N, C-alpha and C positions, 0 to 999 in steps of 0.2 A: 646325603646331599653333598655335591662337590662345591668347590669355591666358585665355579662358574655360575652356579644357581643363585648366588647371593644377590640381594636387592638393596635398595637404598635405605632399608631400615637400620643398617649398621651405623653405629655412632661415627660421626665424622665423615660419612659418605658424601662425595661431592660430584663433580662432573664425570662423564663416562671415561675421559682420559685418565683421571685419577684412579678410578676403579680398575682400569686396565693395568696401570703401573702396580697397584696393590696385588692384583692377581698374578702378574708376571713374577713379582718378588716372592710370592708364596710358592709358585711352581719351581723356582730355582733354589729354594731353601733345601739344604741337605738334611736338616733335622725337622721332623714334623712339629708344627707349632699348634697351640690351642688358638684356633681362629675365633673371632667374635661370634660366629654363627654355627660353627660345628667344631668337633674336637676329634674327628677320626684320626687315629694314629698318635694322638697326644698321650703322654704318660700320665698316670694317676699320681696324686699326692701319696707320699710314702706313709704318713701317719694320718689317721682319721680321714680317709678318702671319701667319706659320704657326708654330704651337706643336707641338713633338713631345712626346707625352705617353705615359707608361707607366701603363696602367690597372691597377687593383687586381683583376686576374683571375689566379688562380694556375694556371689550365689551361695545360699546356705548349704547346698549339698556338696560344695567344695570347701567348706569351712574345716579344713584339716591341713596337716603338713605333708609335703611331698619330698621324696628323697632324690637327690641329684649327685652325680659323681663330681669330684673336685680335680680338675687337671693340675698337674704339677706346677705349671706356670702361674696358676692363681692361688697356690697354697698359702703364700704369705699374706695376701690381701683378703682372702675369703675367711674372715673371722666372724664369730657371732655378732649380730647386730648391724651388719653392713647391708647396704642396698645392692641387689644383684639383678641381673637379667637372665631369664631362663627360657628354654623352649617348652611350650605347654600345648597339649592337645594332639600329640602325634599318634597316640594309641600304640598298639603293638605291631603295627604294620611295617614301620620303617626301622628295622633292626639290622645292623650290619656289624659283623664281627663281634656279636655279643653286646653291642652298644646301640642305644636308641638315638635316632636322629629325626629331624623334621619338627613340625608344629610351629605355632606362632610365638614370636618373642613377647614376653610379658615381664613386668616388674615384680619384684618380690623382696622379702627380707630373709636373710640367712639366720635361722634360729639357733642352730647348734651344729657342731661337727661330731660325727660318729665313726666308729671303726667298721661298722657293718650296717646293712639295711634289712628291715623286716620284709621288704618287697622282694619277691622271688624272681621277677623278670629283669629285663635289661634296663639299666639306668641311663638317662640322658645326662649330659654334663652341664655344669654352669656355663652359660654363654660368656659372661664376663662380670666383673665386679664394677658396679657403677662408680663407687667411691670407697676407699678404705676407711672412711670415717664411720665409726660405730654409732648409730643413732637410735637403736632399739635395745635398751638394757633389760635385764631380767625383771626389775621392778615395774617398768612401764609395760612390759609384756604381760606380766601377771595382772596388773590393773586392767589392761585392755581386754583380757580374756574374761575377767569378772564382769566388766561392763557389757560385753557382748552377751554373756549368759543371762544377765539380769534383764536385758531389753530384747531378748529373742533375736539377736542380730548376729552378724558374722564378724570374726576377728579382723578381717581385712577392712571392713567398713569402719571399724573403730580406729584402726591405725591410720586410715585416711584423715581422721579428725585429730589424732594424737601427734602425728609426725608431720611437720610442715614440708612443703615441696623443697627439693634441693636447689641451692643456688651456689654454683661453682665458685664464683668470685668471693662470696662470703665464707665459703668453706676453706678457701686457700689462705685466709688471713688468720694469724694466731690470735688466741684470746688472751686477755691480760692475766697477770698473775693474781691469784686470790689474795684479798686483804685479810689481816688478822681480825678476830671477832671484836666488835666495838664494846664499849662499856655498857652496862645495863642503864636504861634511861630512867629519868625521874617520872613518877606517875602523872604529874601535871593534871590535866582535866579528868584523868581517870579517878581522881580523888572524889569526884562527884558521885561515883557509883559505890554502893556498899561493899561489894566484893572486887572492885576494880584494882586497887593496889595489890591485893592478894593474887589476883589472876596474873598480873604482870610478874610478880615475884615467882610464881610457880613456873612461868615460861622461862625466866632467867635462870632458874635452878635446874632446868632440864626436865620439868614435869610435863604431863600431857593432859591438862584440864580440857573439858568440853563445856562450852557455854553457849546459850542463846541470849544474845545481847540486844536489849531494847534501848537504842541510843536516844539520848536527849536531843530535842530539836536545837538547831543552831549549826554553826559552821565548823564544829570541832571534830566531827567524826573522822575526816581523813587523817588528822594528826593522831587521833587515838588509835587508828589502825596502824599507822606508822610506828607508834611506840610499842604496840604489841609485837610487831615484826622485829623491831630493834631488840626487844627483850629476848626473843627467840634466838636471834643472831648472837647475842651475848653468851648464850649457852653453848655456842659452837655448832648449832644446827641451822637448817635452812627454813625459809618461810615463804608461803604462797598465799596471795589474796586475789580473788576474782571479783570484778565489779561489772555492772550491766552494760556500760557504754564507755566510749572514749573520753567523754567529758569527765566522768567519775574517775577513770583511770588517770587522767591528767592531774586531777586534784590530789589523788593519793601519791602520784609520782612526785609532785612538788613537795608534799609533806615528807616523803621519805628522804628526798634530797636535803630538806631542812634539818631533819633529825639525824640522818646517817652521813650526809655528805655525798660527794660524787663517787661513782664507781662501785657502789655496794649493791645495787639492785638493777634489774632488767625490766623494761617495759615491753610487754607483748600485746600489741593491738594491731588490727588490720590497717590502721592509719599510718603505721610506720613504713609500709612498703615491704615487698617480699625480701629484698636483700638485707635491709637493716633488721627486719624481724627475725630472719633466719640466723643472722650473725649474733643477735641477742640470745636466741634459743640455743645456739651452739655454745655460747659462753656459759649458759646454765648447765647444759649437758656435760661440758668439760670440767665443771666444778669451779670455774672462775668467779661466778656470781651465785650467791646462795639466797637471794631474796628476789621474788618475782611479783609484779603486779600486772594484771592483764584482764582482757575480756574473756568471753566464753571458752575459746580454744586453749587458754592458758590453764584450764583445769587439769590438763595432762602434762604440764611442764615438768621435765625430769629433774627436779630439785634434789641435790645430793643431801642425804641425811635429813630428810624432811622432819621438821619439828612442829610446824603449825600450818594448818590450812584454814583460810578465812574466806567468807563469802558475804558480800554486802547486797542487801535487798533481794532476797531469794525469790520474792514474788514476781519480779520483773520477767516478762515473757521472753526477753532476749536470752535468759539463762537456759532455755530449752532449745536444743539444737534442732534445726529443720532438716538435717540430713540423717539418713539411716545410720544406726538404729535409734535415733532421736533421744540421746541421753540428756538428763538434766544435771546441771552443775552441782546442785545440792547433793544429789544421790552419789555422784562421782566422788565428791570430796568426803562424803561419809564413808565410802569404801576405802579411800586413801587413809582416813583417820583410823579406821578399824584395822586394816591390813598393816599399815605402817606404825601403828601405836603412837600417833602424834596428836598434838592438841588440835582442837576444832573450835572455831568461832563463827557463829552465824549471826550477823548483825543487820539492823535496819531500824528506821524510825517507826515502822509498823511491825506486825507479827503475823506470819502466815499460820494456817492450820497445821502444816507440816512441822513448823518450828515448835508450836505448842505441843504437838505429839511427842517430839523429842524430849521435851521437859517432862510431860506426863509419864512417859515410859521410864524415866530415870536415866536415859542415855546421855542427856546433857543437863546442866544446871542453869537456872535463870541468872542473868546478870543485868540488874536494873538499878535505877536510882530511887531514892525516897521521894515522897510527894513534895516535900519542901523544895528539893532541888528542881523537881519538875515544874513547880509553880514559878520559879525564877526564870526558867528557860523557855517555857511554852507561852504562846500568845493567848489572848482572850478569844474564845470562840463563841459566836452568837449565831442564831438561826433565824431564818425567815421561812415560814411554812405556807401551805396552799391557802389557808384561811386568811392569813395576813395579806397575801398577794391580792386576793379577791377584794378585800376591804381597803386596800392602799390605793388612793387616787393617783399618787405619783407613779406607782408601778403600772397602772393602766395607761397613763399618758406617755411616760418616758421609758417603759419596759425595764425600769430599775427601781426596786423597792426603796422606800424612804430611808430605811436603816442603812442599806448599802450605799445609797447616795451620800449620806452624811459621813459614813466611814471612809469613802473614797476622798471626799473633800477634806476631811481632817487629816488623812494620811498624806495627801499631796503637799501639805504644808511642811513636812519634815523629810520626805523621801519618796522613792518610787512605790507604786501600788501594783500588785499582781492580780490579774483577772484570769482565772482558769475556766476555759470553755471546753466542753467535751467535743471530741471529734464527731463529724457527721457519720451517720450509719449505725449509731447505737439503736438497736431495736429493743423496746421495753419488754420486760417479762410480765406475763399476766399475774395479777394479784387481786386479792379481795378488795373491793372498793371501800368496805367499811373499816377493816383493821390492817390492810396492807400485807396480810400474810400471803406469801407466794403460793400460787395454785399448783398442786402436785398430783401426780397420778396415784390412784389408790392401790395399784398393783405393785409398782416398782419405785414409787416416790420420785419419778422423773418430772421435769417441768412440763406443764401443759402449754399447748400452743394452738393458735387458730389461723392456719395458713390462708384459708379462704374467708376469714373474718366471720365465719358462722360456726362450723363444726369444731369441737374441741378434740384434740388427741394428744398423746404423749410423745415427746421428742426423743425418748429413749426406746420404749418398747412398741410404740405405734398404736396402742390400744385406744379406741374411741372412748370419750367421756360424755355421757348423755345427761347426767343428773348431778353436776358438781355442786357441792356446798362447802363452805369454809369450815374446817374442823376446829378452828379457834373461836369463831364468833357465830357460826351458823349462817353467815351471809351467802347469798346466791348470785350476786352481781360481781363482775370482774372489771378491773381497771387496767388500761394500758396507755394512759395519757401521760405525756411529757409536759411538765409545767415549765414555761419560759425557755424552751429549747432554742438553740442557735442564735443567741444574742451575739452580736458581732462587734468588732472593733469600731466599725463606722458609727454604730449607735453611741458608743462611749465617746468617740471623737466629737460627735455633735453635742453631747452633754457637757463635755469639758473642752471647749474649742481652743483654749490657750495652752493646753498641756500636750507635749509630744506623746504620740502613741507608737509603741514598738510591738512587733508581733514575732512570735517564736512558734514554729510548728514543723510539720514534716518536710516542707520544701526548704525552710531556712530556720535552723536552730541556733539561738544565741547562747553563747557560753556564759556571759556575764553582762550586767548593766551597771552603769555608774550610780553613785549615791546622790542622785538628783531627782527632783520631782518628774515623774513620767508614768504613763499607763502602759503596763506590759501585759499584753494579751497572749496567752499561751494555751496550747493543748496539753493534756495530761502527759507528763514525762518529758516535756520539752522546756520546762521552766528554767530560765537562766538564774544564776546566782547573783544577788544584788550585793554590792559592796556595803558592808554594814547592816545588811538585812533589809527586807521590805518593811515599810511602815504599816502596811495593811494588805489584805488579800481578800478577794471575792471568789467564791467557789460557786459558779452558776450552774443551773440546770441539773440539780442533784438527781432528779428522777431518771435522767438519761443514762446515768451510770449505775444506780442501784437497780434499775428496772431491766437491765440486760438479761436475755434468756441464757443464763450461765450459772452453774453451781457456785462459782466464785464471785458472783456479781457484788455481793455485799463486802466481801473481803477485799476485792480489787478496788472498789470505790473508796473504802477507808484507806487503803494503801496510797492511792493517788492523792486523796485529800490531805493525809498526814504529810506526805512528801512535800506538797506545796506549802502547807502551813508551817512546816519546819524551817522554811526559808524566811519567815517573818520574825521580826524582833520579839523578844520576850515581853510578857505583860508589864513588868516594871518599867520598860522603855516605851510603853504605849502601843505595842503591837496588837492588832485586832484582826480577826478573821471572821467573815460573814459567809455562811453557807446557805444557799437557797435550796432547801429541801425540807421535806416533812420532818418536823422535830422528833416525832415518835419513832422514826425508823431506827433500828438497832445500830447501824453504822454511824448515823448522825449522832446518836447519843454517846457512842464510844469516842467520837471526835471531840464532842463538847467536854467530856470528862478526861480526854487524852488517855484512853485506856485500851490500846490495841490488843494487849495481852488478854484482857478479860473478854473482849469480843472473839478472839481466836479460840479461847478455851470453851466458850459457849457454842461456837460453830462446831468445834471438835466433838463435843458431847452430842449435839444433834445429829452429826454425820455418823457417829458410832451407833446411835439408836436406829438410824435409817439404813445403815450399811453402805454409806457413801465413802469414797476415797477421802483421806488417806488411810482410814481404818480398814477398808477393804482394798483389794488390788483389782484393777480393772484394765482391760485391753480393748482396743477397737479394731474391727476387721472391716475394711472399706474396699469396695470395688464394684464391678458389674453384678447385678442380682444373681445370675446363675453361678458366677465364680464364688461369691460369698456363701451361697447355699452349699455348693460342692465342698468348699473348704471346711465349713463347720461340720458337715456330715462326715468328712474323713478325719477330722482331728479327734484324737483320744484325750478329751478334756478331763480334768480331775472330776471325781464324782460330785464334789460340792459346787462345781461351776454352774452359774446361772446365765443363760443367754437372753439378752434383752434386745428385742427387735427381730429383724432389721427394719430400719426406717429410711426413707429417701434422703439423699445428701443434696444440699443446695448446689446448683450448678454455678459455674463462673459467670459473673455479670458481664454482659457484652461491653467491650470497650475498656474494661478494667483488668489489671493483672490477675492471673489465677493464683489463688491462695493455696497453701498446703491443705490437702484434704478435699478441695473442691473437685467436682466431676469435670472432665474435659468438656469443652463446648459441644453441644449436640448429643452428649451421652447421658444416660441415666445410671447413677450409682446409688448403692445402698450402704448403710453402716449398721453393723451389729456390735453390741457391747457384751463382753464376757466378764462376769464379776465372780470373784472368789473371796472367801473369808480370810481373816488374818492368818498368816503362816503358810498360805498355799500359793503365794505369788511365784515362788521359784518353780513349782510344779506347773503352773499355768504357762509361764514363759517357756519351759522346756517342751510342753505339749504343742504350743503354737509354733515353736521353732522346728520341731520334728515334722509337723504337718506341712509347713512351708517348704522345708528341704525336700520332702518327698514329692511335693507338687512341682517344684522347679527341676528336680531330677528327671521326672517323666516328661516335662516339657509340654504338658497338655493343659488346656484351659487358659483363660485369661488371668493375669496376675492379680493378686490382692495385696493390700497395704496393711501391714500389722504395726500397731503402735501400743507399747506398754505404757500405762499411766498417761493417757492423753491429757494435755492441759485443758482442752475444751471439750466437755462432754454434754453441754447443754444444761 
């Protein structure tokens, strides 16, 4: 291709007059130059003239490196880790003088320089180096490859998540000089935990302990994370903590500033804006800053000499990425801890089943406080069940139980009161009317559903259930009723007319509220922090959360309740929590005893018996029915694999945004689940990836969506 064929894709291209001047200067040049879009006549680099490049193509059949020639003019800048632009897709048709030309311009990363290429044909040249700044180091490349293999995805897709978009203005500014390591911090509130001081001491001495930390309720967890990071920095190593949202990141950011001072850590959140965030990321990449706090994307932060990875509240759905290949922060940080031999800290006021499995397997050790410390920090938890609601005259007239009414009135005398109301749209799971045992399929133990309110079938394998009976008590009647659902702020405002009512939810989330009497109505996850703690809290409509048709319904309900109750003052200060839910439910009992670890361990034992994740590995295959059937027929699954389904996928609700996994409007999709026993997850991911790569290479059939370890399996 000659320079006359160039288009405006070239960087810096402008008006036709400017292009004419550029072309004329190229024609008059006595020595051939490496032009941005072709390199005919340009000399090769004398040493290592071959560049191995990862092109930014997420298709699985292109998940490999491609070799390009390095022009002499790009020799100095074309170093491993830099961003480049290359011609891709020319094929073998446009070869002139032994050099390939043509194809479309595409972004990529230069992986390595080589003396020769394994490819026997003509090589195209690097079009140009986007920036001489190396952004992809060997450790980040190795981590990204491990994540891609685990989740049956492509390396290019993972790097889209790991490396932020370039910002030229931020890249042109130098990063500050690194500060010397700070002194080891005092344990402070870590003294409340049996192994807390020892954990900090191990970090400060360069050790790599792994712990699952059940944090005490109260406002101290951001400072405790900051002190763990400070202890790691004192050993001369780096530290990384990932939190679920910007509000939590702001609290840890403030705690780090108080413990370490200014200039020792970087904050990586989407709220920072592209330029500031990229400037902070570059400071980490260049080694100027060795402590990072951020949200989900920070899990790939290239911290130098990483000594600690920490994750707060791993059960939050925001830790699971919605972009292919859908990695979870917990799994990525586990890979970093294993590959980098650094410390690992998984913390939260509750405990997920995955966290309990890490302890049960011996991969991590528990980090908890004794019961006497828990009694000082936790509020008093009281329950209001269905029977009490039916007998309570105040509940029938005011839609607020007498116990809750009294708790709110007493709490408003000393401070704000939190009221947690579930979001709309929670559909209850079917359960035995007598003992509340969830109704499950006899074949695969999946949840039973009644889409037409008459016939029962399984949400996993689709088999019909015509004669269900409860295996626990023998009952034959099912329950899907929500008690006291959708109590609103207006009801509470009428009940307490002289008290201000604040709301916090999806449209407007409050960060904090003052220590003054007020009613704060919030949806789960949007609870603001009260200065000095809430005087009391009401957790309404417990059935709406426990009764969701999801494997994690009980675990998620307990996590939401614990997070809200942890904002309430301790029992010695009069803090009280009232939950409106059946007292016999396991999550409710765990909240009353403040025993999330015990609940998680029991859930883990039951899932192991039934073959549920995380004991087993599971993948979902979603798409049009014919595509799903063809994909499963062509995939060479492990012999132990069990295919459940397919079953229909709910379509997008008209007038509402389409969620991940929903069928497009007007289309019918199905989902199949593939389950394998422990130890066969890697084989399952490899088989699914190979089948998807073969399907995309042929270009036949409609695409299917593959997700390893889906967070929502019903």
